[in-house]
Wavefront OBJ file of the C-alpha trace (Angstrom):
o trace
v 25.958 -58.599 -5.596
v 26.090 -61.633 -3.334
v 28.306 -63.768 -1.194
v 27.617 -67.310 -0.144
v 28.646 -69.620 2.689
v 28.118 -73.313 3.338
v 27.527 -74.618 6.855
v 28.284 -78.335 6.450
v 27.457 -79.396 10.021
v 23.955 -77.920 9.681
v 23.603 -78.886 5.983
v 22.788 -75.272 5.122
v 23.849 -72.723 2.544
v 23.391 -68.990 3.125
v 23.546 -66.192 0.569
v 23.860 -62.551 1.619
v 22.680 -60.266 -1.156
v 22.742 -56.605 -2.073
v 20.311 -55.226 -4.621
v 20.862 -52.195 -6.804
v 19.551 -50.044 -3.940
v 21.963 -51.613 -1.443
v 24.887 -51.176 -3.786
v 28.247 -52.180 -2.380
v 27.445 -50.814 1.078
v 24.395 -52.668 2.419
v 23.162 -56.221 2.649
v 19.441 -55.974 1.971
v 18.589 -59.603 1.341
v 19.319 -63.118 2.495
v 18.546 -66.619 1.325
v 19.067 -69.714 3.456
v 18.505 -73.220 2.154
v 18.738 -76.690 3.642
v 21.057 -78.893 1.635
v 20.963 -82.575 0.977
v 23.583 -84.051 3.267
v 25.714 -85.099 0.274
v 26.049 -81.579 -1.186
v 29.623 -80.329 -0.603
v 30.781 -76.754 -0.266
v 32.202 -75.067 -3.338
v 34.791 -72.361 -3.930
v 31.890 -69.944 -4.568
v 30.241 -70.934 -1.265
v 33.075 -71.794 1.142
v 32.814 -72.814 4.776
v 33.215 -69.712 6.979
v 35.967 -69.718 9.568
v 35.844 -68.976 13.289
v 32.841 -67.176 14.750
v 31.175 -66.812 11.354
v 30.507 -70.563 11.356
v 27.901 -70.046 14.131
v 24.993 -68.482 12.244
v 21.528 -67.965 13.665
v 18.451 -65.954 12.782
v 16.757 -63.825 15.444
v 13.490 -64.808 17.128
v 13.664 -68.535 16.373
v 13.048 -68.110 12.668
v 15.429 -70.652 11.234
v 15.647 -73.534 8.849
v 14.019 -76.674 10.180
v 11.592 -74.738 12.395
v 7.936 -75.796 12.350
v 5.375 -73.623 10.602
v 3.368 -73.548 13.848
v 6.331 -72.027 15.712
v 6.838 -69.446 12.946
v 3.159 -68.466 13.122
v 3.366 -68.179 16.913
v 6.258 -65.725 16.490
v 5.046 -63.688 13.482
v 1.301 -64.286 13.472
v -0.745 -65.178 10.429
v 1.071 -64.807 7.104
v -0.152 -62.331 4.485
v -0.286 -65.051 1.837
v 0.001 -68.824 2.180
v -0.216 -70.959 -0.954
v 0.398 -74.668 -0.432
v 4.140 -74.897 0.218
v 5.242 -71.285 0.850
v 4.155 -68.687 3.387
v 4.750 -64.979 2.876
v 5.042 -62.147 5.363
v 4.890 -58.736 3.683
v 5.365 -55.310 5.193
v 5.021 -51.894 3.601
v 5.076 -48.742 5.652
v 6.860 -45.519 6.440
v 9.584 -44.481 8.842
v 9.422 -40.709 8.793
v 9.986 -39.702 5.187
v 11.302 -43.144 4.163
v 9.242 -45.889 2.511
v 9.940 -49.381 3.841
v 9.192 -52.655 2.080
v 10.078 -56.049 3.530
v 9.331 -59.578 2.368
v 9.900 -62.860 4.204
v 9.102 -65.999 2.192
v 9.400 -69.387 3.847
v 9.353 -72.549 1.732
v 7.936 -75.530 3.576
v 8.279 -79.284 3.367
v 6.224 -81.465 5.695
v 5.388 -78.453 7.880
v 9.001 -77.344 8.375
v 10.987 -74.456 6.862
v 13.462 -75.651 4.212
v 14.219 -72.288 2.572
v 14.098 -68.727 3.809
v 14.118 -65.674 1.522
v 14.230 -62.193 3.079
v 14.492 -58.745 1.475
v 14.297 -55.273 2.965
v 14.226 -51.992 1.070
v 14.202 -48.437 2.400
v 13.694 -45.584 -0.068
v 12.754 -41.930 0.080
l 1 2 3 4 5 6 7 8 9 10 11 12 13 14 15 16 17 18 19 20 21 22 23 24 25 26 27 28 29 30 31 32 33 34 35 36 37 38 39 40 41 42 43 44 45 46 47 48 49 50 51 52 53 54 55 56 57 58 59 60 61 62 63 64 65 66 67 68 69 70 71 72 73 74 75 76 77 78 79 80 81 82 83 84 85 86 87 88 89 90 91 92 93 94 95 96 97 98 99 100 101 102 103 104 105 106 107 108 109 110 111 112 113 114 115 116 117 118 119 120 121 122
């Protein structure tokens, strides 16, 4: 399941996703992408109203941020092929298994796409 919003002033589109594990109750993924300035919003990805139009990502991890700033916040990535850097986490919280992935697509040293997923299972 997913829902999508377009932020025309920032030239961004954001998808909030729920996997099979999240079902209809939990958002467990997100994709954010910079748009070409000419890309309009669509009925599937409308412009949010009111407070929802002011979207930010915690800790300075946002579209347009430099890869150097991201690395200063999160440290060295787990995997870094030429145009994407990956931060992977697998661990436990009590009896629960946790798996998280943050993939950042880069263009000229700046983040142009952000893909994040988080799964908790027992």
